[in-house]
C-alpha positions, 0 to 999 in steps of 0.5 A: 289366228293369222300367220305370216304373209309369206305362204312359202315359209308357212309351207315349209314350216313343219319341216324346218321347225325341228331344228328351231325348237325355240320357235312355235311348234304347234301350228297344226294342233287341234287338241290335247296340246300345250306350249309355253316359254319360261322367262326368268328375270332377276334384278341386279341386286337379286331382290326382284325375281319374276318368272313370266310364262306365255303360252297356249293350252288346247284341250279341244276346239271349244276349250283353248286359250292363250295365257301368261303366267307370272311368278314372284320369286320373292313372295312365291305369289303366282298369277295366271292371266287368260287370253282369247286363243285368237289373241295368240300369234307367231312368226314362222321364220323366227322366235317371235310370239304375241299374246294380245298386246304382249310381245316375246322374242330373243330380243326381250319382251313387252308387257301391257296387261290390265286384266279385268277378271283378276285386277292384275296389271303389268306393263313395261319393256325388258331387253335381252343382250348377250343371249346364249342360245343352244346351237342346232346341228342337223343330228342335234337340233336343240336340247333334246338331241336325237330325241327330237326325232322320236315320235309320240313324245308327250313332252318336249323341251327347248332352250331359248337362252342359258344366260343373258343381260337384262335392261329395262323396267316393269311395273307389276300391280303398280310396283316398279321393278328396275331390271337394269343390270339384271340377268335372265334365263329362258326355256320352253316346253311343248307337247300333250302332258308333262311327265308323271314325275320330274326334277328341274333345276336352273341357276345362272347366279353362281358366286363371282362367275359371269356367263355361267349357267346350269340347267338339269331336268330329270323326268319319267318319260312315257313312250308308247305304253312304256316309260324310261327315266331321261335327263338333260343337263346343260352347263354354260361356263366361260361362254362355252356350252357343255351337254350331259344327257342320256343321248350323249352317253352320260348316266345318272348314278344317284338321286337322293331326296332329303328333307332339305332338297335333293342330291344328284350325281351324273357321270360320263366318260370324262366328267363326274358331276355332283349337284345338291339343291336346297328348297327355299319358298314355293310358288304354285304353278299351273301345269298341263295335263292332256293340254289342259292347264289344271295340274298344280306344281310347286316351284321354288325360284330362290333355291340354292345349288351347290355344283361340283364338276370334276374331270376323271383325273380328279381335277376340279373343272368347276365348283361353286354355289348358286343362288336365286335358283329355280327348283321343281320336284314334282310327282313321286320321286320313286318313279325316277329309277336310275 
């Protein structure tokens, strides 16, 4: 694996990357490590939904590889394409990741895959415009807030862009897909293992709303032999990002699982949030356990989310229904006490 020609940048890389969570974090990892970026792409008519997940998996020196995972949100079909670890490369000074002839950045991505093993093919280029990354401040470096400084966390989360416009075309397994006028969302995870149980949902297709995007993640977070339920909730509305999380003083007041889906309530000193999410179909994704990609999780990428946010004077701040939403409910939900 080769790195930047600039040795000074490389020397300071471990110190500065905490404030740039969307960049590659795993430069010195030798075992039990994964890192992956999740790009959700929805066409203008919402008929084509493709999630593309480039990343690396390191069990140990002998067992490590790069991968790009694809989920077809319309059919729930998933594809996992393995690449030699040496085919992975990154820029130390910005978010730019290459896996063989495939390139990913905050500007978009380029695909060129013709996989002999699976017969899977993908090519094309998609550009991002009007991205909404999460601004980093010294004490709040990204979506995890001050948790970013807590050592020994098994899983970390980063937000790449809450919402962006897509332009370009893809050809996947000889099917042509026009992403012009479509919408995207991007995030990432890194660490050694995903939590034992988690809830994740995301939507940036709310009726009659542009530049509106919602993300909620609730997880059982193992830490130094114990564990706690942590959550992150980010809401982009009219161009402004609002955070509700364990570290902002917000708290979970309800998690109710039903046949159809899930109902979650969150409260902070100024807001009440109620979100109901309903499953549609499922795709099977691979998820890391001790760095190895051998856990299977179900992800729906055409769920429906009903979101209500009111301020404490009972004034409606936002009320809307979102479609083509991502939804994962993984593990035993009883492991998420509030």
